[in-house]
mmCIF file of the C-alpha atoms, coordinates in Angstrom:
data_MODEL
# 
_entry.id   MODEL 
# 
loop_
_atom_site.group_PDB 
_atom_site.id 
_atom_site.type_symbol 
_atom_site.label_atom_id 
_atom_site.label_alt_id 
_atom_site.label_comp_id 
_atom_site.label_asym_id 
_atom_site.label_entity_id 
_atom_site.label_seq_id 
_atom_site.pdbx_PDB_ins_code 
_atom_site.Cartn_x 
_atom_site.Cartn_y 
_atom_site.Cartn_z 
_atom_site.occupancy 
_atom_site.B_iso_or_equiv 
_atom_site.pdbx_formal_charge 
_atom_site.auth_seq_id 
_atom_site.auth_comp_id 
_atom_site.auth_asym_id 
_atom_site.auth_atom_id 
_atom_site.pdbx_PDB_model_num 
ATOM 1   C CA . UNK A 1 1   ? 56.090  163.034 120.231 1.00 0.00 ? 1   UNK A CA 1 
ATOM 2   C CA . UNK A 1 2   ? 53.270  161.698 122.401 1.00 0.00 ? 2   UNK A CA 1 
ATOM 3   C CA . UNK A 1 3   ? 52.007  163.558 125.432 1.00 0.00 ? 3   UNK A CA 1 
ATOM 4   C CA . UNK A 1 4   ? 53.241  160.771 127.710 1.00 0.00 ? 4   UNK A CA 1 
ATOM 5   C CA . UNK A 1 5   ? 56.790  161.040 126.369 1.00 0.00 ? 5   UNK A CA 1 
ATOM 6   C CA . UNK A 1 6   ? 56.773  164.826 126.781 1.00 0.00 ? 6   UNK A CA 1 
ATOM 7   C CA . UNK A 1 7   ? 55.554  164.480 130.367 1.00 0.00 ? 7   UNK A CA 1 
ATOM 8   C CA . UNK A 1 8   ? 58.273  161.983 131.241 1.00 0.00 ? 8   UNK A CA 1 
ATOM 9   C CA . UNK A 1 9   ? 61.011  164.089 129.671 1.00 0.00 ? 9   UNK A CA 1 
ATOM 10  C CA . UNK A 1 10  ? 59.821  167.053 131.698 1.00 0.00 ? 10  UNK A CA 1 
ATOM 11  C CA . UNK A 1 11  ? 59.719  164.933 134.862 1.00 0.00 ? 11  UNK A CA 1 
ATOM 12  C CA . UNK A 1 12  ? 63.198  163.443 134.527 1.00 0.00 ? 12  UNK A CA 1 
ATOM 13  C CA . UNK A 1 13  ? 65.805  165.927 135.691 1.00 0.00 ? 13  UNK A CA 1 
ATOM 14  C CA . UNK A 1 14  ? 69.621  165.644 135.881 1.00 0.00 ? 14  UNK A CA 1 
ATOM 15  C CA . UNK A 1 15  ? 69.231  165.010 139.597 1.00 0.00 ? 15  UNK A CA 1 
ATOM 16  C CA . UNK A 1 16  ? 66.651  162.254 139.200 1.00 0.00 ? 16  UNK A CA 1 
ATOM 17  C CA . UNK A 1 17  ? 67.855  159.169 141.061 1.00 0.00 ? 17  UNK A CA 1 
ATOM 18  C CA . UNK A 1 18  ? 68.231  155.794 139.400 1.00 0.00 ? 18  UNK A CA 1 
ATOM 19  C CA . UNK A 1 19  ? 65.814  154.327 141.915 1.00 0.00 ? 19  UNK A CA 1 
ATOM 20  C CA . UNK A 1 20  ? 63.187  156.827 140.776 1.00 0.00 ? 20  UNK A CA 1 
ATOM 21  C CA . UNK A 1 21  ? 63.645  155.677 137.186 1.00 0.00 ? 21  UNK A CA 1 
ATOM 22  C CA . UNK A 1 22  ? 63.034  152.096 138.285 1.00 0.00 ? 22  UNK A CA 1 
ATOM 23  C CA . UNK A 1 23  ? 59.840  153.153 140.073 1.00 0.00 ? 23  UNK A CA 1 
ATOM 24  C CA . UNK A 1 24  ? 58.587  154.901 136.935 1.00 0.00 ? 24  UNK A CA 1 
ATOM 25  C CA . UNK A 1 25  ? 59.442  151.836 134.860 1.00 0.00 ? 25  UNK A CA 1 
ATOM 26  C CA . UNK A 1 26  ? 57.591  149.577 137.283 1.00 0.00 ? 26  UNK A CA 1 
ATOM 27  C CA . UNK A 1 27  ? 54.452  151.644 136.776 1.00 0.00 ? 27  UNK A CA 1 
ATOM 28  C CA . UNK A 1 28  ? 54.777  151.654 132.985 1.00 0.00 ? 28  UNK A CA 1 
ATOM 29  C CA . UNK A 1 29  ? 55.884  148.016 132.691 1.00 0.00 ? 29  UNK A CA 1 
ATOM 30  C CA . UNK A 1 30  ? 56.614  147.438 128.974 1.00 0.00 ? 30  UNK A CA 1 
ATOM 31  C CA . UNK A 1 31  ? 55.970  150.074 126.309 1.00 0.00 ? 31  UNK A CA 1 
ATOM 32  C CA . UNK A 1 32  ? 58.390  149.736 123.413 1.00 0.00 ? 32  UNK A CA 1 
ATOM 33  C CA . UNK A 1 33  ? 57.020  152.651 121.388 1.00 0.00 ? 33  UNK A CA 1 
ATOM 34  C CA . UNK A 1 34  ? 57.357  154.956 124.388 1.00 0.00 ? 34  UNK A CA 1 
ATOM 35  C CA . UNK A 1 35  ? 60.857  153.616 124.989 1.00 0.00 ? 35  UNK A CA 1 
ATOM 36  C CA . UNK A 1 36  ? 61.884  154.558 121.454 1.00 0.00 ? 36  UNK A CA 1 
ATOM 37  C CA . UNK A 1 37  ? 60.522  158.078 121.930 1.00 0.00 ? 37  UNK A CA 1 
ATOM 38  C CA . UNK A 1 38  ? 62.540  158.498 125.118 1.00 0.00 ? 38  UNK A CA 1 
ATOM 39  C CA . UNK A 1 39  ? 65.610  157.065 123.388 1.00 0.00 ? 39  UNK A CA 1 
ATOM 40  C CA . UNK A 1 40  ? 65.343  159.639 120.603 1.00 0.00 ? 40  UNK A CA 1 
ATOM 41  C CA . UNK A 1 41  ? 65.760  162.419 123.191 1.00 0.00 ? 41  UNK A CA 1 
ATOM 42  C CA . UNK A 1 42  ? 69.479  161.502 123.277 1.00 0.00 ? 42  UNK A CA 1 
ATOM 43  C CA . UNK A 1 43  ? 69.466  162.295 127.008 1.00 0.00 ? 43  UNK A CA 1 
ATOM 44  C CA . UNK A 1 44  ? 71.183  159.939 129.426 1.00 0.00 ? 44  UNK A CA 1 
ATOM 45  C CA . UNK A 1 45  ? 68.559  159.306 132.103 1.00 0.00 ? 45  UNK A CA 1 
ATOM 46  C CA . UNK A 1 46  ? 65.594  159.122 129.722 1.00 0.00 ? 46  UNK A CA 1 
ATOM 47  C CA . UNK A 1 47  ? 67.615  156.532 127.809 1.00 0.00 ? 47  UNK A CA 1 
ATOM 48  C CA . UNK A 1 48  ? 68.132  154.532 131.003 1.00 0.00 ? 48  UNK A CA 1 
ATOM 49  C CA . UNK A 1 49  ? 64.371  154.551 131.522 1.00 0.00 ? 49  UNK A CA 1 
ATOM 50  C CA . UNK A 1 50  ? 63.867  153.580 127.887 1.00 0.00 ? 50  UNK A CA 1 
ATOM 51  C CA . UNK A 1 51  ? 65.998  150.484 128.396 1.00 0.00 ? 51  UNK A CA 1 
ATOM 52  C CA . UNK A 1 52  ? 63.874  149.434 131.364 1.00 0.00 ? 52  UNK A CA 1 
ATOM 53  C CA . UNK A 1 53  ? 60.589  149.566 129.433 1.00 0.00 ? 53  UNK A CA 1 
ATOM 54  C CA . UNK A 1 54  ? 61.784  148.103 126.126 1.00 0.00 ? 54  UNK A CA 1 
ATOM 55  C CA . UNK A 1 55  ? 60.210  144.886 124.891 1.00 0.00 ? 55  UNK A CA 1 
ATOM 56  C CA . UNK A 1 56  ? 62.831  142.130 124.528 1.00 0.00 ? 56  UNK A CA 1 
ATOM 57  C CA . UNK A 1 57  ? 60.916  140.680 121.581 1.00 0.00 ? 57  UNK A CA 1 
ATOM 58  C CA . UNK A 1 58  ? 61.607  143.855 119.613 1.00 0.00 ? 58  UNK A CA 1 
ATOM 59  C CA . UNK A 1 59  ? 65.373  143.772 120.168 1.00 0.00 ? 59  UNK A CA 1 
ATOM 60  C CA . UNK A 1 60  ? 66.622  142.240 116.946 1.00 0.00 ? 60  UNK A CA 1 
ATOM 61  C CA . UNK A 1 61  ? 70.320  142.198 116.103 1.00 0.00 ? 61  UNK A CA 1 
ATOM 62  C CA . UNK A 1 62  ? 69.784  145.237 113.876 1.00 0.00 ? 62  UNK A CA 1 
ATOM 63  C CA . UNK A 1 63  ? 68.021  147.164 116.646 1.00 0.00 ? 63  UNK A CA 1 
ATOM 64  C CA . UNK A 1 64  ? 70.735  146.275 119.158 1.00 0.00 ? 64  UNK A CA 1 
ATOM 65  C CA . UNK A 1 65  ? 73.415  147.445 116.737 1.00 0.00 ? 65  UNK A CA 1 
ATOM 66  C CA . UNK A 1 66  ? 71.642  150.785 116.372 1.00 0.00 ? 66  UNK A CA 1 
ATOM 67  C CA . UNK A 1 67  ? 71.219  151.217 120.132 1.00 0.00 ? 67  UNK A CA 1 
ATOM 68  C CA . UNK A 1 68  ? 74.885  150.462 120.788 1.00 0.00 ? 68  UNK A CA 1 
ATOM 69  C CA . UNK A 1 69  ? 76.015  152.906 118.109 1.00 0.00 ? 69  UNK A CA 1 
ATOM 70  C CA . UNK A 1 70  ? 73.698  155.582 119.531 1.00 0.00 ? 70  UNK A CA 1 
ATOM 71  C CA . UNK A 1 71  ? 75.383  155.246 122.939 1.00 0.00 ? 71  UNK A CA 1 
ATOM 72  C CA . UNK A 1 72  ? 78.634  156.575 121.487 1.00 0.00 ? 72  UNK A CA 1 
ATOM 73  C CA . UNK A 1 73  ? 77.411  160.192 121.826 1.00 0.00 ? 73  UNK A CA 1 
ATOM 74  C CA . UNK A 1 74  ? 77.555  159.913 125.620 1.00 0.00 ? 74  UNK A CA 1 
ATOM 75  C CA . UNK A 1 75  ? 80.490  160.351 127.961 1.00 0.00 ? 75  UNK A CA 1 
ATOM 76  C CA . UNK A 1 76  ? 82.668  157.346 128.817 1.00 0.00 ? 76  UNK A CA 1 
ATOM 77  C CA . UNK A 1 77  ? 80.865  156.647 132.102 1.00 0.00 ? 77  UNK A CA 1 
ATOM 78  C CA . UNK A 1 78  ? 77.395  157.249 130.672 1.00 0.00 ? 78  UNK A CA 1 
ATOM 79  C CA . UNK A 1 79  ? 77.775  154.980 127.661 1.00 0.00 ? 79  UNK A CA 1 
ATOM 80  C CA . UNK A 1 80  ? 79.203  152.189 129.793 1.00 0.00 ? 80  UNK A CA 1 
ATOM 81  C CA . UNK A 1 81  ? 76.329  152.614 132.246 1.00 0.00 ? 81  UNK A CA 1 
ATOM 82  C CA . UNK A 1 82  ? 73.801  152.405 129.413 1.00 0.00 ? 82  UNK A CA 1 
ATOM 83  C CA . UNK A 1 83  ? 75.478  149.250 128.108 1.00 0.00 ? 83  UNK A CA 1 
ATOM 84  C CA . UNK A 1 84  ? 75.481  147.695 131.573 1.00 0.00 ? 84  UNK A CA 1 
ATOM 85  C CA . UNK A 1 85  ? 71.744  148.368 131.939 1.00 0.00 ? 85  UNK A CA 1 
ATOM 86  C CA . UNK A 1 86  ? 71.064  146.902 128.500 1.00 0.00 ? 86  UNK A CA 1 
ATOM 87  C CA . UNK A 1 87  ? 73.005  143.794 129.497 1.00 0.00 ? 87  UNK A CA 1 
ATOM 88  C CA . UNK A 1 88  ? 71.413  143.417 132.906 1.00 0.00 ? 88  UNK A CA 1 
ATOM 89  C CA . UNK A 1 89  ? 67.835  143.998 131.753 1.00 0.00 ? 89  UNK A CA 1 
ATOM 90  C CA . UNK A 1 90  ? 67.868  142.310 128.352 1.00 0.00 ? 90  UNK A CA 1 
ATOM 91  C CA . UNK A 1 91  ? 71.005  140.677 126.997 1.00 0.00 ? 91  UNK A CA 1 
ATOM 92  C CA . UNK A 1 92  ? 71.455  138.179 129.819 1.00 0.00 ? 92  UNK A CA 1 
ATOM 93  C CA . UNK A 1 93  ? 67.782  137.295 130.245 1.00 0.00 ? 93  UNK A CA 1 
ATOM 94  C CA . UNK A 1 94  ? 66.988  134.942 127.364 1.00 0.00 ? 94  UNK A CA 1 
ATOM 95  C CA . UNK A 1 95  ? 68.838  132.301 125.362 1.00 0.00 ? 95  UNK A CA 1 
ATOM 96  C CA . UNK A 1 96  ? 68.265  134.288 122.169 1.00 0.00 ? 96  UNK A CA 1 
ATOM 97  C CA . UNK A 1 97  ? 69.829  137.457 123.531 1.00 0.00 ? 97  UNK A CA 1 
ATOM 98  C CA . UNK A 1 98  ? 72.688  135.589 125.206 1.00 0.00 ? 98  UNK A CA 1 
ATOM 99  C CA . UNK A 1 99  ? 73.425  133.973 121.855 1.00 0.00 ? 99  UNK A CA 1 
ATOM 100 C CA . UNK A 1 100 ? 73.644  137.432 120.249 1.00 0.00 ? 100 UNK A CA 1 
ATOM 101 C CA . UNK A 1 101 ? 75.913  138.651 123.037 1.00 0.00 ? 101 UNK A CA 1 
ATOM 102 C CA . UNK A 1 102 ? 78.229  135.684 122.516 1.00 0.00 ? 102 UNK A CA 1 
ATOM 103 C CA . UNK A 1 103 ? 78.869  136.782 118.907 1.00 0.00 ? 103 UNK A CA 1 
ATOM 104 C CA . UNK A 1 104 ? 80.214  140.211 119.852 1.00 0.00 ? 104 UNK A CA 1 
ATOM 105 C CA . UNK A 1 105 ? 83.850  139.343 120.611 1.00 0.00 ? 105 UNK A CA 1 
ATOM 106 C CA . UNK A 1 106 ? 84.992  140.656 117.227 1.00 0.00 ? 106 UNK A CA 1 
ATOM 107 C CA . UNK A 1 107 ? 82.257  143.235 116.687 1.00 0.00 ? 107 UNK A CA 1 
ATOM 108 C CA . UNK A 1 108 ? 83.227  146.501 114.997 1.00 0.00 ? 108 UNK A CA 1 
ATOM 109 C CA . UNK A 1 109 ? 81.195  148.287 117.703 1.00 0.00 ? 109 UNK A CA 1 
ATOM 110 C CA . UNK A 1 110 ? 83.359  149.028 120.751 1.00 0.00 ? 110 UNK A CA 1 
ATOM 111 C CA . UNK A 1 111 ? 80.572  148.729 123.322 1.00 0.00 ? 111 UNK A CA 1 
ATOM 112 C CA . UNK A 1 112 ? 79.582  145.335 121.969 1.00 0.00 ? 112 UNK A CA 1 
ATOM 113 C CA . UNK A 1 113 ? 83.127  144.034 122.412 1.00 0.00 ? 113 UNK A CA 1 
ATOM 114 C CA . UNK A 1 114 ? 83.093  145.449 125.938 1.00 0.00 ? 114 UNK A CA 1 
ATOM 115 C CA . UNK A 1 115 ? 79.775  143.693 126.593 1.00 0.00 ? 115 UNK A CA 1 
ATOM 116 C CA . UNK A 1 116 ? 81.153  140.353 125.378 1.00 0.00 ? 116 UNK A CA 1 
ATOM 117 C CA . UNK A 1 117 ? 84.135  140.495 127.726 1.00 0.00 ? 117 UNK A CA 1 
ATOM 118 C CA . UNK A 1 118 ? 82.152  141.879 130.631 1.00 0.00 ? 118 UNK A CA 1 
ATOM 119 C CA . UNK A 1 119 ? 79.707  138.985 130.243 1.00 0.00 ? 119 UNK A CA 1 
ATOM 120 C CA . UNK A 1 120 ? 82.548  136.439 130.216 1.00 0.00 ? 120 UNK A CA 1 
ATOM 121 C CA . UNK A 1 121 ? 83.892  137.942 133.426 1.00 0.00 ? 121 UNK A CA 1 
ATOM 122 C CA . UNK A 1 122 ? 80.503  137.856 135.098 1.00 0.00 ? 122 UNK A CA 1 
ATOM 123 C CA . UNK A 1 123 ? 79.971  134.220 134.151 1.00 0.00 ? 123 UNK A CA 1 
ATOM 124 C CA . UNK A 1 124 ? 83.117  133.323 136.041 1.00 0.00 ? 124 UNK A CA 1 
ATOM 125 C CA . UNK A 1 125 ? 82.439  135.714 138.924 1.00 0.00 ? 125 UNK A CA 1 
ATOM 126 C CA . UNK A 1 126 ? 79.015  134.170 139.517 1.00 0.00 ? 126 UNK A CA 1 
ATOM 127 C CA . UNK A 1 127 ? 80.228  130.601 139.015 1.00 0.00 ? 127 UNK A CA 1 
ATOM 128 C CA . UNK A 1 128 ? 78.001  130.100 135.957 1.00 0.00 ? 128 UNK A CA 1 
ATOM 129 C CA . UNK A 1 129 ? 80.734  129.366 133.436 1.00 0.00 ? 129 UNK A CA 1 
ATOM 130 C CA . UNK A 1 130 ? 79.978  125.897 132.111 1.00 0.00 ? 130 UNK A CA 1 
ATOM 131 C CA . UNK A 1 131 ? 82.237  125.997 129.037 1.00 0.00 ? 131 UNK A CA 1 
ATOM 132 C CA . UNK A 1 132 ? 85.780  124.808 128.403 1.00 0.00 ? 132 UNK A CA 1 
ATOM 133 C CA . UNK A 1 133 ? 86.885  127.882 126.429 1.00 0.00 ? 133 UNK A CA 1 
ATOM 134 C CA . UNK A 1 134 ? 88.628  129.694 129.281 1.00 0.00 ? 134 UNK A CA 1 
ATOM 135 C CA . UNK A 1 135 ? 92.191  129.103 128.109 1.00 0.00 ? 135 UNK A CA 1 
ATOM 136 C CA . UNK A 1 136 ? 91.321  130.231 124.574 1.00 0.00 ? 136 UNK A CA 1 
ATOM 137 C CA . UNK A 1 137 ? 89.726  133.384 125.940 1.00 0.00 ? 137 UNK A CA 1 
ATOM 138 C CA . UNK A 1 138 ? 92.842  134.122 127.975 1.00 0.00 ? 138 UNK A CA 1 
ATOM 139 C CA . UNK A 1 139 ? 94.914  133.639 124.814 1.00 0.00 ? 139 UNK A CA 1 
ATOM 140 C CA . UNK A 1 140 ? 92.787  136.314 123.134 1.00 0.00 ? 140 UNK A CA 1 
ATOM 141 C CA . UNK A 1 141 ? 93.115  138.681 126.084 1.00 0.00 ? 141 UNK A CA 1 
ATOM 142 C CA . UNK A 1 142 ? 96.895  138.345 126.155 1.00 0.00 ? 142 UNK A CA 1 
ATOM 143 C CA . UNK A 1 143 ? 97.126  138.986 122.415 1.00 0.00 ? 143 UNK A CA 1 
ATOM 144 C CA . UNK A 1 144 ? 94.687  141.874 122.127 1.00 0.00 ? 144 UNK A CA 1 
ATOM 145 C CA . UNK A 1 145 ? 94.287  143.759 125.377 1.00 0.00 ? 145 UNK A CA 1 
ATOM 146 C CA . UNK A 1 146 ? 96.918  146.443 124.789 1.00 0.00 ? 146 UNK A CA 1 
ATOM 147 C CA . UNK A 1 147 ? 95.481  147.287 121.358 1.00 0.00 ? 147 UNK A CA 1 
ATOM 148 C CA . UNK A 1 148 ? 91.914  147.662 122.579 1.00 0.00 ? 148 UNK A CA 1 
ATOM 149 C CA . UNK A 1 149 ? 89.836  150.720 123.479 1.00 0.00 ? 149 UNK A CA 1 
ATOM 150 C CA . UNK A 1 150 ? 89.881  151.652 127.204 1.00 0.00 ? 150 UNK A CA 1 
ATOM 151 C CA . UNK A 1 151 ? 86.390  150.321 127.956 1.00 0.00 ? 151 UNK A CA 1 
ATOM 152 C CA . UNK A 1 152 ? 87.194  146.999 126.270 1.00 0.00 ? 152 UNK A CA 1 
ATOM 153 C CA . UNK A 1 153 ? 90.543  146.817 128.066 1.00 0.00 ? 153 UNK A CA 1 
ATOM 154 C CA . UNK A 1 154 ? 88.708  147.173 131.372 1.00 0.00 ? 154 UNK A CA 1 
ATOM 155 C CA . UNK A 1 155 ? 86.311  144.323 130.525 1.00 0.00 ? 155 UNK A CA 1 
ATOM 156 C CA . UNK A 1 156 ? 89.143  142.068 129.340 1.00 0.00 ? 156 UNK A CA 1 
ATOM 157 C CA . UNK A 1 157 ? 91.059  142.810 132.522 1.00 0.00 ? 157 UNK A CA 1 
ATOM 158 C CA . UNK A 1 158 ? 87.897  142.078 134.540 1.00 0.00 ? 158 UNK A CA 1 
ATOM 159 C CA . UNK A 1 159 ? 87.587  138.696 132.863 1.00 0.00 ? 159 UNK A CA 1 
ATOM 160 C CA . UNK A 1 160 ? 91.271  137.863 133.350 1.00 0.00 ? 160 UNK A CA 1 
ATOM 161 C CA . UNK A 1 161 ? 90.914  138.761 137.010 1.00 0.00 ? 161 UNK A CA 1 
ATOM 162 C CA . UNK A 1 162 ? 88.103  136.303 137.626 1.00 0.00 ? 162 UNK A CA 1 
ATOM 163 C CA . UNK A 1 163 ? 89.807  133.615 135.576 1.00 0.00 ? 163 UNK A CA 1 
ATOM 164 C CA . UNK A 1 164 ? 92.803  134.039 137.864 1.00 0.00 ? 164 UNK A CA 1 
ATOM 165 C CA . UNK A 1 165 ? 90.656  133.802 140.976 1.00 0.00 ? 165 UNK A CA 1 
ATOM 166 C CA . UNK A 1 166 ? 88.714  130.702 139.996 1.00 0.00 ? 166 UNK A CA 1 
ATOM 167 C CA . UNK A 1 167 ? 91.126  128.751 137.761 1.00 0.00 ? 167 UNK A CA 1 
ATOM 168 C CA . UNK A 1 168 ? 94.283  127.804 139.649 1.00 0.00 ? 168 UNK A CA 1 
ATOM 169 C CA . UNK A 1 169 ? 95.891  126.346 136.531 1.00 0.00 ? 169 UNK A CA 1 
ATOM 170 C CA . UNK A 1 170 ? 95.736  129.729 134.794 1.00 0.00 ? 170 UNK A CA 1 
ATOM 171 C CA . UNK A 1 171 ? 96.315  131.956 137.826 1.00 0.00 ? 171 UNK A CA 1 
ATOM 172 C CA . UNK A 1 172 ? 100.016 132.570 137.232 1.00 0.00 ? 172 UNK A CA 1 
ATOM 173 C CA . UNK A 1 173 ? 99.349  133.580 133.627 1.00 0.00 ? 173 UNK A CA 1 
ATOM 174 C CA . UNK A 1 174 ? 96.747  136.103 134.743 1.00 0.00 ? 174 UNK A CA 1 
ATOM 175 C CA . UNK A 1 175 ? 99.087  137.567 137.352 1.00 0.00 ? 175 UNK A CA 1 
ATOM 176 C CA . UNK A 1 176 ? 101.888 137.779 134.776 1.00 0.00 ? 176 UNK A CA 1 
ATOM 177 C CA . UNK A 1 177 ? 99.523  139.523 132.362 1.00 0.00 ? 177 UNK A CA 1 
ATOM 178 C CA . UNK A 1 178 ? 98.932  142.257 134.910 1.00 0.00 ? 178 UNK A CA 1 
ATOM 179 C CA . UNK A 1 179 ? 102.628 142.601 135.629 1.00 0.00 ? 179 UNK A CA 1 
ATOM 180 C CA . UNK A 1 180 ? 103.415 142.918 131.929 1.00 0.00 ? 180 UNK A CA 1 
ATOM 181 C CA . UNK A 1 181 ? 100.659 145.361 130.983 1.00 0.00 ? 181 UNK A CA 1 
ATOM 182 C CA . UNK A 1 182 ? 100.711 147.302 134.282 1.00 0.00 ? 182 UNK A CA 1 
ATOM 183 C CA . UNK A 1 183 ? 97.105  148.255 133.576 1.00 0.00 ? 183 UNK A CA 1 
ATOM 184 C CA . UNK A 1 184 ? 95.548  150.029 136.595 1.00 0.00 ? 184 UNK A CA 1 
ATOM 185 C CA . UNK A 1 185 ? 98.749  149.674 138.628 1.00 0.00 ? 185 UNK A CA 1 
ATOM 186 C CA . UNK A 1 186 ? 98.759  152.300 141.360 1.00 0.00 ? 186 UNK A CA 1 
ATOM 187 C CA . UNK A 1 187 ? 95.213  153.503 140.597 1.00 0.00 ? 187 UNK A CA 1 
ATOM 188 C CA . UNK A 1 188 ? 93.333  154.920 143.580 1.00 0.00 ? 188 UNK A CA 1 
ATOM 189 C CA . UNK A 1 189 ? 90.431  152.787 144.800 1.00 0.00 ? 189 UNK A CA 1 
ATOM 190 C CA . UNK A 1 190 ? 87.831  153.640 147.412 1.00 0.00 ? 190 UNK A CA 1 
ATOM 191 C CA . UNK A 1 191 ? 87.961  151.979 150.815 1.00 0.00 ? 191 UNK A CA 1 
ATOM 192 C CA . UNK A 1 192 ? 86.560  148.454 150.650 1.00 0.00 ? 192 UNK A CA 1 
ATOM 193 C CA . UNK A 1 193 ? 86.977  148.179 146.872 1.00 0.00 ? 193 UNK A CA 1 
ATOM 194 C CA . UNK A 1 194 ? 89.372  145.760 145.180 1.00 0.00 ? 194 UNK A CA 1 
ATOM 195 C CA . UNK A 1 195 ? 92.062  147.257 142.901 1.00 0.00 ? 195 UNK A CA 1 
ATOM 196 C CA . UNK A 1 196 ? 91.799  146.421 139.197 1.00 0.00 ? 196 UNK A CA 1 
ATOM 197 C CA . UNK A 1 197 ? 95.548  145.739 138.932 1.00 0.00 ? 197 UNK A CA 1 
ATOM 198 C CA . UNK A 1 198 ? 95.548  141.993 138.287 1.00 0.00 ? 198 UNK A CA 1 
ATOM 199 C CA . UNK A 1 199 ? 98.202  140.799 140.777 1.00 0.00 ? 199 UNK A CA 1 
ATOM 200 C CA . UNK A 1 200 ? 96.449  142.647 143.608 1.00 0.00 ? 200 UNK A CA 1 
ATOM 201 C CA . UNK A 1 201 ? 92.932  141.806 142.429 1.00 0.00 ? 201 UNK A CA 1 
ATOM 202 C CA . UNK A 1 202 ? 93.648  138.087 142.157 1.00 0.00 ? 202 UNK A CA 1 
ATOM 203 C CA . UNK A 1 203 ? 95.469  137.927 145.504 1.00 0.00 ? 203 UNK A CA 1 
ATOM 204 C CA . UNK A 1 204 ? 92.736  139.804 147.405 1.00 0.00 ? 204 UNK A CA 1 
ATOM 205 C CA . UNK A 1 205 ? 89.768  138.014 145.851 1.00 0.00 ? 205 UNK A CA 1 
ATOM 206 C CA . UNK A 1 206 ? 91.413  134.590 146.158 1.00 0.00 ? 206 UNK A CA 1 
ATOM 207 C CA . UNK A 1 207 ? 92.186  135.226 149.840 1.00 0.00 ? 207 UNK A CA 1 
ATOM 208 C CA . UNK A 1 208 ? 88.581  136.266 150.461 1.00 0.00 ? 208 UNK A CA 1 
ATOM 209 C CA . UNK A 1 209 ? 87.326  132.966 149.152 1.00 0.00 ? 209 UNK A CA 1 
ATOM 210 C CA . UNK A 1 210 ? 89.952  130.951 151.009 1.00 0.00 ? 210 UNK A CA 1 
ATOM 211 C CA . UNK A 1 211 ? 88.685  132.313 154.345 1.00 0.00 ? 211 UNK A CA 1 
ATOM 212 C CA . UNK A 1 212 ? 85.034  131.442 153.708 1.00 0.00 ? 212 UNK A CA 1 
# 
């Protein structure tokens, strides 16, 4: 291990803030070899930093598969956080990486399926969905959501929620899906946050947009 990697691992503590990791990454810029060294530590926050300094050009499908499989050693929240950072900093930045992400709907890797559905939800949330596949995607959600892993269920539910908000023709189906599955019904949410239970989510988020 290089001296630089050792120094960073010693510097990054459990209490290190995410903003501090971004500052470190800004100073380093891109250093893929260093990123791989940090990744091999198997520690959560060094892996977050590794993602920030990875070189997109080095992220082949094989490398992405390995990274996603490596994330499985982490807790539920940590592995989802790592996947979200990989998406935000790499997978949604170039046409090549978006094309890879679009192939993950039926991936054998759980976090890749979660990433696919999370991406579909975000496209609709941000108004960037320019495809006509929404009804087919909802068909898949209805058929598969109750058989999926919890993190994939969440992402499917997230996508169904935004479909229901933005597509009036499919809104009733999305509400009915929530009523049938009862996913997240009655879950506690912090003040100011929208519940994940689809009937409530769709009603609240639709009303917000109607008043703007």
